[in-house]
C-alpha positions in Angstrom: -78.5 -64.8 -83.4 -79.4 -68.3 -84.1 -81.4 -70.1 -86.8 -85.1 -69.3 -86.8 -87.4 -72.0 -85.5 -88.8 -73.0 -88.9 -85.3 -73.7 -90.1 -84.6 -75.8 -87.0 -87.8 -77.8 -87.7 -86.7 -78.3 -91.3 -83.3 -79.5 -90.1 -85.1 -82.3 -88.1 -86.0 -83.9 -91.4 -82.3 -84.2 -92.4 -80.1 -87.1 -91.4 -78.2 -86.5 -88.2 -74.5 -86.1 -88.5 -72.4 -87.3 -85.6 -69.3 -86.0 -83.9 -66.2 -88.2 -84.3 -64.3 -90.0 -81.5 -61.4 -87.6 -80.8 -59.2 -90.2 -79.1 -57.6 -91.6 -82.3 -56.8 -88.0 -83.4 -55.1 -87.3 -80.1 -52.7 -90.2 -80.6 -51.5 -88.9 -84.0 -49.2 -86.5 -82.3 -47.0 -89.1 -80.7 -43.4 -89.0 -81.9 -44.1 -86.4 -84.6 -42.8 -82.8 -85.2 -45.0 -79.9 -86.4 -44.3 -78.0 -89.6 -43.3 -74.4 -89.0 -43.6 -71.8 -91.7 -42.0 -68.3 -91.7 -42.2 -65.4 -94.1 -39.8 -67.2 -96.5 -41.6 -70.5 -96.4 -41.2 -73.8 -94.4 -38.3 -73.8 -91.9 -35.6 -76.5 -92.1 -35.9 -79.3 -89.5 -32.9 -77.9 -87.7 -34.4 -74.4 -87.6 -37.8 -75.8 -86.5 -36.1 -77.7 -83.7 -34.4 -74.6 -82.4 -37.6 -72.6 -82.5 -39.5 -75.4 -80.7 -36.8 -75.6 -78.0 -37.1 -71.8 -77.4 -40.9 -72.2 -77.1 -40.6 -75.0 -74.6 -38.0 -73.1 -72.6 -40.3 -70.1 -72.3 -43.0 -72.5 -71.1 -40.8 -73.8 -68.2 -39.7 -76.9 -70.2 -43.3 -78.0 -70.9 -43.9 -79.8 -74.2 -47.5 -78.3 -74.3 -46.6 -76.5 -77.6 -45.6 -79.6 -79.4 -48.5 -81.8 -78.3 -51.0 -79.1 -79.4 -49.3 -78.3 -82.6 -48.9 -81.7 -84.0 -52.6 -82.7 -83.6 -53.8 -79.3 -84.9 -51.7 -79.6 -88.0 -52.9 -83.1 -88.6 -56.6 -82.2 -88.4 -56.5 -78.7 -89.9 -54.1 -79.4 -92.7 -52.4 -76.1 -92.1 -48.9 -75.5 -90.6 -48.0 -73.1 -87.8 -46.9 -69.8 -89.1 -44.3 -67.6 -87.5 -43.6 -63.9 -87.7 -47.2 -62.7 -87.1 -48.6 -59.8 -85.1 -51.9 -60.6 -83.4 -53.9 -57.9 -81.6 -56.9 -58.5 -79.4 -59.9 -56.3 -80.2 -62.4 -56.3 -77.3 -65.9 -55.4 -78.3 -67.4 -53.7 -81.3 -66.0 -50.2 -81.1 -62.4 -51.3 -81.1 -63.0 -53.9 -83.8 -64.9 -51.6 -86.1 -62.4 -48.8 -85.8 -59.5 -51.1 -86.7 -61.5 -52.8 -89.5 -62.7 -49.6 -91.1 -59.2 -48.0 -90.9 -57.8 -51.1 -92.7 -60.6 -50.9 -95.4 -59.9 -47.2 -95.9 -56.3 -48.0 -96.6 -56.9 -50.8 -99.1 -55.1 -50.5 -102.4 -55.7 -53.8 -104.2 -58.6 -55.8 -102.8 -61.0 -56.5 -99.9 -62.5 -59.9 -99.2 -65.4 -60.1 -96.8 -67.3 -63.0 -95.3 -69.9 -62.6 -92.6 -72.8 -64.5 -91.0 -74.8 -61.4 -90.2 -74.8 -58.1 -92.1 -77.7 -55.8 -91.1 -79.2 -52.8 -92.9 -78.7 -50.5 -89.9 -76.2 -47.7 -89.1 -73.2 -49.9 -88.9 -74.3 -51.9 -91.9 -74.7 -48.8 -94.0 -71.4 -47.4 -92.9 -69.8 -50.7 -93.8 -71.5 -50.7 -97.2 -70.5 -47.1 -97.9 -66.9 -47.9 -97.1 -66.9 -50.9 -99.5 -68.5 -48.9 -102.3 -66.1 -46.0 -101.8 -63.1 -48.3 -102.2 -64.7 -50.0 -105.2 -65.1 -46.7 -106.9 -61.3 -46.1 -106.3 -60.6 -49.3 -108.3 -60.1 -51.7 -105.3 -61.7 -55.1 -105.9 -64.3 -55.9 -103.3 -65.8 -59.4 -102.8 -68.5 -60.0 -100.3 -70.0 -63.3 -99.1 -72.9 -63.3 -96.7 -75.0 -66.1 -95.1 -78.6 -66.4 -96.4 -80.1 -67.1 -93.0 -77.9 -64.9 -90.8 -78.3 -61.9 -93.1 -81.9 -62.7 -93.9 -83.3 -59.5 -92.3 -81.3 -57.2 -94.6 -83.5 -56.3 -97.6 -82.5 -57.4 -101.1 -82.0 -53.7 -102.0 -79.1 -53.5 -99.5 -77.1 -56.1 -101.4 -78.3 -54.9 -104.8 -76.8 -51.5 -104.1 -73.5 -53.1 -103.5 -73.8 -55.1 -106.7 -74.7 -51.9 -108.6 -71.6 -50.3 -107.2 -69.4 -53.0 -108.6 -69.0 -55.2 -105.5 -69.1 -58.9 -106.3 -71.7 -60.4 -103.9 -72.3 -64.1 -103.1 -75.1 -65.5 -101.0 -74.0 -68.5 -99.1 -76.3 -71.5 -99.4 -79.5 -69.6 -100.3 -82.5 -70.6 -98.3 -84.7 -70.4 -101.4 -84.5 -73.9 -102.9 -85.1 -72.4 -106.3 -81.6 -70.8 -106.1 -80.1 -73.9 -104.4 -76.7 -75.2 -105.4 -75.4 -78.7 -105.4 -75.3 -80.2 -101.9 -78.0 -77.8 -100.6 -79.0 -78.2 -97.0 -81.0 -75.6 -95.2 -79.2 -76.5 -92.0 -75.7 -75.8 -93.2 -74.7 -72.1 -92.5 -71.6 -69.9 -92.9 -71.0 -68.6 -89.4 -67.6 -67.1 -90.1 -66.6 -63.5 -89.7 -63.7 -62.5 -91.8 -62.2 -59.4 -93.5 -58.9 -59.7 -95.5 -57.4 -56.4 -96.8 -54.7 -56.5 -99.6 -53.6 -60.0 -98.4 -51.7 -58.2 -95.6 -54.1 -57.8 -92.7 -57.1 -59.8 -91.6 -59.8 -59.6 -88.9 -61.7 -62.5 -87.5 -63.6 -63.5 -84.3 -67.2 -63.3 -83.2 -68.3 -59.8 -84.3 -70.8 -59.4 -87.1 -71.9 -56.2 -88.9 -74.7 -54.9 -86.7 -75.6 -52.0 -84.5 -75.8 -54.3 -81.4 -72.0 -54.2 -81.3 -71.6 -50.5 -81.8 -71.3 -49.7 -78.1 -68.9 -51.3 -75.6 -70.0 -53.8 -73.0 -69.2 -51.7 -69.9 -72.3 -50.8 -67.8 -72.2 -47.1 -68.9 -72.0 -47.8 -72.6 -75.3 -49.6 -73.4 -77.2 -48.4 -76.4 -80.1 -46.1 -75.6 -79.9 -46.8 -71.9 -80.8 -44.2 -69.3 -79.3 -43.9 -65.8 -79.5 -47.1 -64.0 -80.9 -49.0 -67.0 -80.1 -52.7 -66.7 -78.9 -52.4 -63.1 -81.6 -54.7 -61.9 -80.8 -57.6 -64.3 -81.8 -60.9 -62.7 -79.2 -63.6 -62.9 -80.1 -66.1 -65.5 -83.2 -64.3 -66.7 -82.6 -65.4 -70.3 -85.2 -63.0 -71.4 -83.5 -59.6 -72.0 -83.8 -58.2 -75.5 -80.3 -58.1 -77.2 -80.4 -54.3 -77.8 -81.2 -53.5 -74.2 -77.5 -53.9 -73.3 -74.1 -53.7 -74.8 -72.8 -56.9 -76.5 -69.5 -58.3 -75.1 -67.5 -59.8 -78.0 -63.9 -60.3 -79.2 -62.1 -60.1 -82.5 -58.4 -60.4 -83.4 -56.4 -58.4 -86.0 -53.7 -60.5 -87.7 -50.8 -59.4 -89.8 -48.1 -61.7 -91.3 -48.0 -65.1 -92.9 -51.2 -66.4 -91.2 -53.1 -64.0 -93.5 -52.3 -66.3 -96.4 -54.2 -69.1 -94.7 -57.2 -66.8 -94.2 -57.1 -65.7 -97.8 -56.9 -69.2 -99.1 -59.9 -70.2 -96.9 -62.0 -67.3 -98.3 -61.1 -68.2 -101.9 -61.8 -71.9 -101.4 -65.2 -71.3 -99.8 -66.1 -68.8 -102.6 -65.2 -71.5 -105.2 -67.1 -74.3 -103.4 -70.2 -72.1 -103.3 -70.0 -71.6 -107.1 -69.3 -67.9 -106.8 -68.5 -65.9 -110.0 -64.9 -65.9 -111.2 -63.0 -63.2 -109.4 -60.9 -60.7 -111.3 -57.2 -61.4 -110.9 -55.6 -59.6 -108.0 -52.5 -59.8 -105.8 -54.1 -62.3 -103.5 -50.8 -63.4 -101.9 -48.3 -60.6 -101.7 -44.8 -61.1 -100.4 -44.9 -61.1 -96.6 -42.6 -59.4 -94.1 -42.1 -60.3 -90.5 -44.7 -58.4 -88.4 -44.2 -59.8 -84.9 -43.5 -62.8 -82.8 -46.8 -64.6 -82.6 -47.1 -68.1 -83.9 -50.5 -68.4 -85.5 -52.5 -71.3 -87.1 -55.9 -70.9 -88.7 -58.2 -73.8 -87.9 -61.5 -74.0 -89.9 -64.2 -76.5 -90.2 -67.4 -77.0 -92.2 -70.4 -79.3 -92.8 -69.4 -82.8 -93.9 -65.8 -82.6 -92.6 -64.6 -86.1 -91.7 -63.0 -84.8 -88.5 -64.3 -81.3 -87.6 -60.9 -79.5 -87.1 -62.0 -77.0 -84.5 -63.7 -79.6 -82.4 -60.7 -81.9 -82.4 -58.3 -79.1 -81.8 -60.3 -77.7 -78.8 -60.8 -81.0 -77.1 -57.1 -81.9 -77.6 -56.0 -78.6 -76.1 -58.3 -79.2 -73.1 -57.0 -82.8 -72.7 -53.4 -81.5 -72.6 -54.0 -78.7 -70.2 -51.7 -78.7 -67.2 -52.7 -75.7 -65.2 -55.8 -73.8 -66.5 -58.7 -73.9 -68.9 -60.4 -70.5 -69.1 -63.4 -70.4 -71.5 -65.5 -67.4 -72.4 -68.4 -68.7 -74.5 -71.6 -67.2 -76.0 -73.4 -70.5 -76.7 -72.6 -73.4 -74.6 -74.4 -76.6 -75.5 -71.7 -79.2 -75.1 -71.7 -82.8 -76.4 -70.6 -85.7 -74.1 -67.0 -85.7 -75.2 -66.7 -82.0 -74.4 -68.3 -82.5 -71.0 -65.9 -85.4 -70.3 -62.9 -83.4 -71.4 -63.8 -80.5 -69.0 -64.5 -82.9 -66.1 -61.3 -84.9 -66.7 -59.2 -81.7 -66.6 -60.8 -80.6 -63.4 -60.3 -84.1 -61.9 -56.5 -83.9 -62.5 -56.3 -80.5 -60.7 -56.6 -78.1 -63.7 -58.4 -74.9 -63.0 -61.4 -75.2 -65.3 -63.4 -72.0 -65.3 -66.3 -71.0 -67.6 -67.7 -67.6 -68.2 -71.1 -68.0 -69.8 -74.1 -65.7 -70.4 -76.6 -64.8 -67.8 -79.1 -64.1 -70.5 -79.0 -64.5 -74.3 -80.8 -63.8 -77.6 -82.1 -67.4 -77.8 -83.8 -69.0 -74.7 -83.4 -72.6 -75.8 -79.6 -72.4 -76.2 -79.4 -70.7 -72.9 -81.3 -73.3 -70.9 -79.8 -76.3 -72.8 -76.4 -75.1 -71.6 -77.6 -74.6 -68.1 -78.9 -78.1 -68.0 -75.3 -79.3 -67.8 -74.3 -77.1 -64.8 -75.0 -79.6 -62.1 -72.8 -82.3 -63.6 -70.0 -79.8 -64.2 -70.2 -78.2 -60.8 -70.2 -81.6 -59.1 -67.0 -82.5 -61.0 -65.1 -79.4 -59.8 -65.6 -77.1 -62.8 -66.2 -73.5 -61.9 -69.0 -71.6 -63.7 -69.7 -67.9 -63.8 -72.5 -66.0 -65.6 -71.7 -62.6 -67.2 -73.9 -59.8 -66.0 -74.9 -56.4 -67.6 -73.7 -57.4 -71.1 -74.9 -59.9 -73.7 -72.0 -62.3 -73.9 -71.2 -63.2 -77.6 -67.5 -63.8 -77.4 -66.0 -67.2 -78.2 -62.5 -67.3 -76.7 -60.4 -69.8 -74.8 -57.0 -69.6 -73.2 -55.2 -72.7 -71.8 -52.2 -72.7 -69.5 -51.8 -69.0 -70.3 -50.1 -69.9 -73.6 -52.6 -71.5 -76.0 -55.3 -69.1 -77.1 -58.1 -69.1 -79.6 -60.4 -66.4 -80.9 -63.0 -67.3 -83.4 -66.6 -67.8 -84.5 -67.1 -71.3 -83.2 -69.2 -71.8 -80.1 -69.0 -74.9 -77.9 -72.1 -76.5 -79.3 -73.3 -79.2 -81.8 -74.3 -76.6 -84.4 -70.8 -75.1 -84.7 -69.0 -78.4 -84.9 -71.4 -80.2 -87.3 -73.5 -77.8 -89.3 -71.6 -74.5 -89.7 -68.7 -73.1 -91.6 -66.5 -71.9 -88.6 -63.2 -70.2 -88.3 -60.8 -69.9 -85.3 -57.4 -68.3 -85.0 -55.0 -70.2 -82.6 -52.3 -68.0 -81.2 -49.4 -69.4 -79.1 -47.3 -67.4 -76.7 -47.2 -66.0 -73.2 -47.5 -62.3 -74.3 -50.7 -62.9 -76.2 -51.9 -65.3 -73.5 -51.3 -62.6 -71.0 -53.7 -60.3 -72.9 -56.3 -63.0 -73.1 -56.0 -63.8 -69.3 -56.4 -60.1 -68.5 -59.6 -60.0 -70.6 -60.8 -63.2 -68.9 -60.2 -61.7 -65.5 -62.1 -58.6 -66.5 -65.1 -60.7 -67.5 -64.9 -62.5 -64.2 -65.3 -59.2 -62.4 -68.5 -58.6 -64.3 -69.8 -62.0 -63.6 -71.6 -63.9 -60.8 -70.4 -67.3 -59.7 -72.8 -70.2 -59.7 -72.6 -71.8 -56.3 -73.4 -75.6 -56.3 -75.5 -75.2 -53.2 -77.8 -72.5 -54.6 -77.9 -74.1 -58.0 -79.3 -77.3 -56.4 -82.2 -75.2 -55.0 -83.1 -73.5 -58.4 -86.9 -73.3 -59.0 -88.8 -76.1 -60.7 -89.8 -73.7 -63.5 -86.1 -73.3 -64.4 -85.5 -77.0 -64.3 -88.4 -77.6 -66.7 -87.0 -75.1 -69.1 -83.7 -76.9 -69.0 -85.3 -80.2 -69.6 -87.3 -78.9 -72.6 -84.3 -77.3 -74.2 -82.0 -80.3 -73.6 -84.2 -82.4 -75.9 -83.4 -80.1 -78.8 -79.8 -79.4 -78.1 -78.4 -81.2 -81.1 -80.3 -78.8 -83.5 -79.7 -75.6 -81.6 
């Protein structure tokens, strides 16, 4: 689900933004302590030191927490929040069930931000749920991306407006409706639902029928017996609806929801959205669990793309493992170097990437980097019998992120993106279990066989590599 080719060509006319050197950022953590925030506000230095000591003790004495947290705070501008409960939601069915249950229970407001909303069965169910809550007096505010949701007819959103939902189109493609700072290449790729300021959902899942079934072989939409069993590795040509989509969301309760709420309201204001009716945006919080959570977001024009810096810093500080499950993998040189350097110092660097995708150029641009990575000791797998759309990383079994950002130039430079960073061994254990399940559904790319891939495949890689900055 990428930008259409005409928009990519339009983007070529714009000035090229560049990714920053991450090394100065990595040095900002030296000798500093992170800010910790609980349900009653910032912790005292003494209390923070005690909490950090417990974290390090659980990590076998490693200071991995502190190194990650200081840099993330510096680049994101948001503290680490304590007292959260974070729940992994694997694939569309689990995510939609939890999301619709929360929407049904809304009493004050629902704030929604999606890249893609389609006028299909899931989209209409979503729309009906929002309209039903609005009729009950709940404030409903919806922001959708002009490109991502471009296939939904105007009547779909007009029905929501007619029902009292406040609707905002992010960065309209039509220049006649353009706002200040308009650039067709800048898109809102976030997926976010905040209900009553108490519970939030974010990750990689949009509002679309393609997610309505799970990603196990027997759950594909409209597939008969044996359908998809003969998928060729790396075909890159399967239609998205032929198979289930493999994706991940996270449900968050606790103080981190405040950060997500602020992010939504800030983006709404920057886009010149209508003034929202006053609601209880930031209700008093209660402790919900034991997960430390920080929200890391970035957008076009950021001096230091927070997600980019945070991810590369986390990889640079990895001591044992870097396990990445990624839908769109078109890495820049610094990302390649970070992965290779980690592997060189003995870290288990393993990537689970798609074996086919919904956009051939992204697929082959990513594969053009395999030889370099494999030679450096990075292990690469390709997920079979599901269209991989998840964007998750778990490092050392303790630092995890679930979000909308891919490992590509577009996510880091041109899109509004949103990732939740969750610390802790218990959440990391869930992430590792999910990663291992994906490995079982994947085929390893052996360096020997990859070196013998056909000339036709190599030519596709070469052609796609030329355009990787704009993909």
